[in-house]
C-alpha positions as CSV (number, residue, x, y, z in Angstrom):
1,M,31.6,45.1,-0.1
2,N,28.3,46.8,-1.5
3,E,24.3,46.3,-1.1
4,E,24.5,44.0,-4.8
5,E,27.5,41.2,-3.8
6,R,26.2,41.0,-0.9
7,K,22.9,40.4,-2.3
8,R,25.2,38.1,-4.5
9,K,26.4,36.0,-1.9
10,E,23.2,35.3,0.4
11,S,21.8,34.3,-2.9
12,A,24.6,31.9,-3.8
13,K,24.3,30.5,-0.1
14,E,20.9,29.5,-0.2
15,Q,21.3,28.2,-4.0
16,K,23.6,26.0,-1.8
17,K,21.7,25.2,0.9
18,S,18.7,24.3,-0.8
19,E,20.5,22.3,-2.8
20,R,22.1,20.0,0.1
21,A,18.8,19.5,1.2
22,E,17.8,18.3,-2.5
23,R,20.5,15.6,-2.2
24,A,19.8,14.8,1.7
25,F,16.3,14.3,0.8
26,V,17.1,12.0,-2.3
27,R,19.3,10.0,-0.3
28,W,16.5,9.6,2.7
29,F,14.3,7.9,0.2
30,A,17.2,5.5,-1.0
31,F,16.9,4.5,2.1
32,L,13.6,4.2,2.5
33,R,13.7,2.2,-0.4
34,F,16.2,-0.1,1.7
35,V,14.0,-0.5,4.4
36,A,11.0,-1.3,1.7
37,A,13.5,-4.4,0.6
38,L,13.7,-5.4,4.6
39,L,10.0,-4.9,4.9
40,K,9.7,-7.1,2.2
41,V,11.2,-10.3,4.4
42,V,8.9,-10.1,7.0
43,F,5.6,-8.3,5.4
44,P,5.9,-10.6,1.5
45,Y,4.4,-9.4,-1.6
46,K,4.8,-10.6,-5.1
47,R,4.7,-7.7,-7.9
48,H,2.5,-7.8,-10.7
49,D,3.7,-5.3,-13.2
50,D,0.9,-4.2,-16.3
51,C,3.5,-1.6,-17.0
52,K,7.3,-2.5,-17.1
53,D,8.9,1.0,-16.4
54,Y,7.2,4.2,-15.9
55,G,10.4,6.5,-17.0
56,D,11.4,9.8,-15.3
57,R,8.0,11.1,-15.4
58,P,6.0,12.9,-12.4
59,Y,3.1,10.7,-11.2
60,V,0.1,10.8,-9.6
61,F,0.0,7.3,-7.4
62,L,-3.0,6.0,-6.5
63,C,-2.7,3.2,-3.2
64,N,-5.9,1.3,-1.7
65,H,-4.8,1.6,2.1
66,Y,-5.2,-1.3,4.6
67,A,-2.3,0.3,6.8
68,M,1.1,2.4,7.5
69,I,3.7,0.4,5.9
70,D,2.0,0.1,2.9
71,V,3.4,3.2,1.8
72,M,6.2,0.9,1.1
73,Y,4.4,-0.3,-2.5
74,P,4.8,3.4,-4.0
75,C,8.3,3.8,-2.9
76,V,9.6,1.4,-4.7
77,A,7.6,1.9,-8.3
78,T,10.3,4.3,-9.0
79,K,13.8,6.0,-8.6
80,K,12.4,9.3,-7.8
81,P,11.1,10.2,-4.6
82,V,7.4,10.6,-3.4
83,Y,5.7,13.3,-1.7
84,F,2.9,11.7,0.1
85,I,-0.5,13.2,0.6
86,A,-1.2,12.7,4.8
87,K,-4.2,13.3,6.7
88,R,-3.4,16.6,9.4
89,E,-3.8,14.3,12.1
90,L,-0.3,12.5,11.4
91,W,1.3,15.4,12.9
92,D,-0.4,14.7,16.4
93,N,1.9,11.9,17.4
94,R,5.4,13.3,17.9
95,L,7.4,10.2,15.7
96,L,4.9,10.3,13.2
97,R,5.5,14.0,12.8
98,W,9.2,13.8,12.7
99,F,8.6,10.8,9.9
100,C,5.8,13.0,7.9
101,N,8.4,15.8,7.9
102,K,11.3,13.8,7.2
103,C,9.6,12.5,4.0
104,R,8.1,16.2,3.2
105,C,4.9,14.4,3.9
106,I,1.6,17.1,2.5
107,P,-0.5,17.6,5.5
108,V,-4.7,17.8,4.3
109,D,-7.5,18.2,6.0
110,R,-11.0,17.1,4.6
111,D,-13.2,18.8,5.4
112,G,-12.8,21.7,2.7
113,S,-11.0,23.8,4.7
114,A,-8.0,26.2,3.3
115,G,-5.7,23.4,4.6
116,D,-7.1,21.1,1.8
117,V,-6.6,23.7,-0.9
118,K,-3.3,24.8,0.3
119,A,-2.4,20.5,-0.1
120,V,-3.9,20.9,-3.0
121,M,-2.1,23.5,-5.0
122,H,1.2,22.3,-2.7
123,A,0.7,18.7,-5.1
124,M,0.2,20.3,-7.9
125,K,3.1,22.8,-7.5
126,C,4.9,19.2,-7.0
127,L,3.8,17.3,-9.9
128,K,4.8,20.8,-12.2
129,R,8.6,20.6,-10.9
130,G,8.3,17.0,-12.1
131,D,8.0,14.9,-8.2
132,N,5.6,12.3,-8.0
133,I,2.8,12.1,-5.4
134,L,1.0,9.7,-3.0
135,I,-2.9,10.1,-2.6
136,Y,-5.0,7.4,-0.9
137,P,-8.4,8.0,-2.7
138,E,-10.2,6.4,-0.1
139,G,-8.9,8.9,2.5
140,T,-8.2,6.1,5.2
141,R,-7.9,3.1,5.7
142,N,-10.0,0.1,5.4
143,K,-10.9,-1.6,8.0
144,T,-14.2,-3.2,6.5
145,D,-14.8,-6.5,3.7
146,E,-15.3,-4.0,0.8
147,P,-12.8,-4.1,-2.1
148,L,-12.5,-0.2,-2.2
149,L,-14.2,2.4,0.2
150,P,-15.8,5.6,-1.4
151,F,-13.3,8.1,-3.3
152,K,-12.1,11.0,-2.2
153,G,-12.6,13.3,-4.6
154,G,-10.1,15.7,-5.9
155,F,-7.4,13.1,-7.1
156,A,-8.4,13.4,-10.7
157,A,-8.7,17.4,-11.0
158,I,-4.9,17.5,-9.7
159,A,-4.1,15.1,-12.2
160,I,-5.3,16.8,-15.5
161,K,-4.5,20.2,-14.1
162,T,-1.2,19.4,-14.3
163,Q,-1.0,16.8,-17.3
164,T,0.1,14.1,-14.8
165,P,0.2,10.6,-15.3
166,I,-2.5,8.3,-12.2
167,V,-0.4,5.2,-11.8
168,P,-3.1,2.8,-10.0
169,I,-1.4,0.8,-7.1
170,V,-3.6,-2.3,-5.5
171,Q,-2.9,-4.6,-3.2
172,S,-4.8,-7.9,-2.1
173,R,-5.1,-7.7,1.1
174,K,-3.7,-5.6,4.1
175,P,0.1,-6.3,4.8
176,A,0.8,-9.2,7.8
177,L,3.5,-11.0,9.3
178,F,5.3,-13.5,6.8
179,R,2.0,-13.5,4.9
180,R,2.3,-12.9,1.6
181,A,-0.2,-10.6,-0.4
182,H,0.0,-10.1,-4.4
183,V,0.4,-5.6,-5.2
184,V,-0.6,-4.7,-9.0
185,Y,1.1,-1.8,-10.3
186,G,-1.4,-1.1,-13.0
187,K,-0.6,1.6,-16.5
188,P,-0.3,5.0,-16.3
189,V,-4.0,6.4,-16.9
190,E,-4.7,10.1,-18.5
191,F,-7.5,12.3,-19.4
192,P,-5.9,14.2,-22.5
193,E,-9.3,15.0,-23.6
194,Y,-9.7,17.7,-20.5
195,Y,-6.2,18.6,-20.4
196,G,-6.3,22.9,-21.2
197,K,-9.9,22.8,-20.7
198,K,-12.4,24.0,-18.2
199,L,-13.3,21.4,-15.8
200,T,-17.2,20.8,-14.8
201,E,-18.0,18.1,-11.4
202,E,-19.4,15.6,-13.7
203,N,-15.9,15.6,-15.7
204,I,-14.3,15.1,-12.5
205,A,-16.9,12.7,-11.7
206,E,-16.4,10.5,-14.4
207,C,-12.7,10.1,-14.6
208,E,-12.4,9.3,-11.0
209,E,-15.2,6.8,-11.7
210,R,-13.0,5.2,-14.5
211,V,-10.3,5.4,-12.2
212,R,-12.1,3.7,-9.5
213,D,-13.6,0.6,-11.8
214,I,-9.4,0.1,-13.2
215,M,-8.9,-0.5,-10.0
216,L,-11.4,-2.5,-8.5
217,E,-10.4,-4.7,-11.6
218,M,-7.0,-5.3,-10.8
219,K,-8.1,-5.9,-7.1
220,Q,-10.3,-8.9,-8.2
221,R,-6.6,-9.5,-10.0
222,A,-4.4,-9.3,-7.1
223,E,-6.9,-11.3,-4.9
224,S,-7.0,-14.0,-7.7
225,Y,-3.4,-14.3,-7.8
226,G,-3.3,-15.2,-4.0
227,K,-6.4,-17.6,-4.5
228,K,-3.9,-19.2,-7.0
229,G,-1.1,-19.7,-5.0
230,K,-3.1,-21.7,-2.5
231,K,-4.1,-24.3,-4.7
């Protein structure tokens, strides 16, 4: 066997290995959607759709954050897997490290370090190849009475540079055993006026503020659905 033939066989072997890994990843997310359906029995919620079908294109999903299990909301938004952007500290816990690796989560440092830049580049690569990502714009779980915590920057720049729509998902309250929450799935938000242009900090801040305003309005609606249900 000559060197060229050996390299060709090795390349084919690696390709098959990669394809098997991708199929396993898709099956894993199908399993997660099944688990999400089971969780809905004990952590019930009613879904309210502003958009009936998101189609098969990639999206940047944004979700307000109360608990670990609220990853189930974006998991069921589309049939395609979602890459979660998660704080690096989760890898310090053995069980969470296993889950994050299984989900191919993207670790991020929120201190502007090289790890943060690497996470952004990884997220953009996922979107460019047609995959979805999930970002919690608040950066951490909301343990306050505020409807939304201040947003961490970055999601608008990722969406604009990859020309990817943002889909906001807003839950009315923290998931709780046998207490129904209301979850609003918003319409895709895009900023085509900035596509292909050099972005300034002011441009990014404006876009992120527009998305935050949309999510605040969705939060009010989600909470109002809950109040109507009590009457």
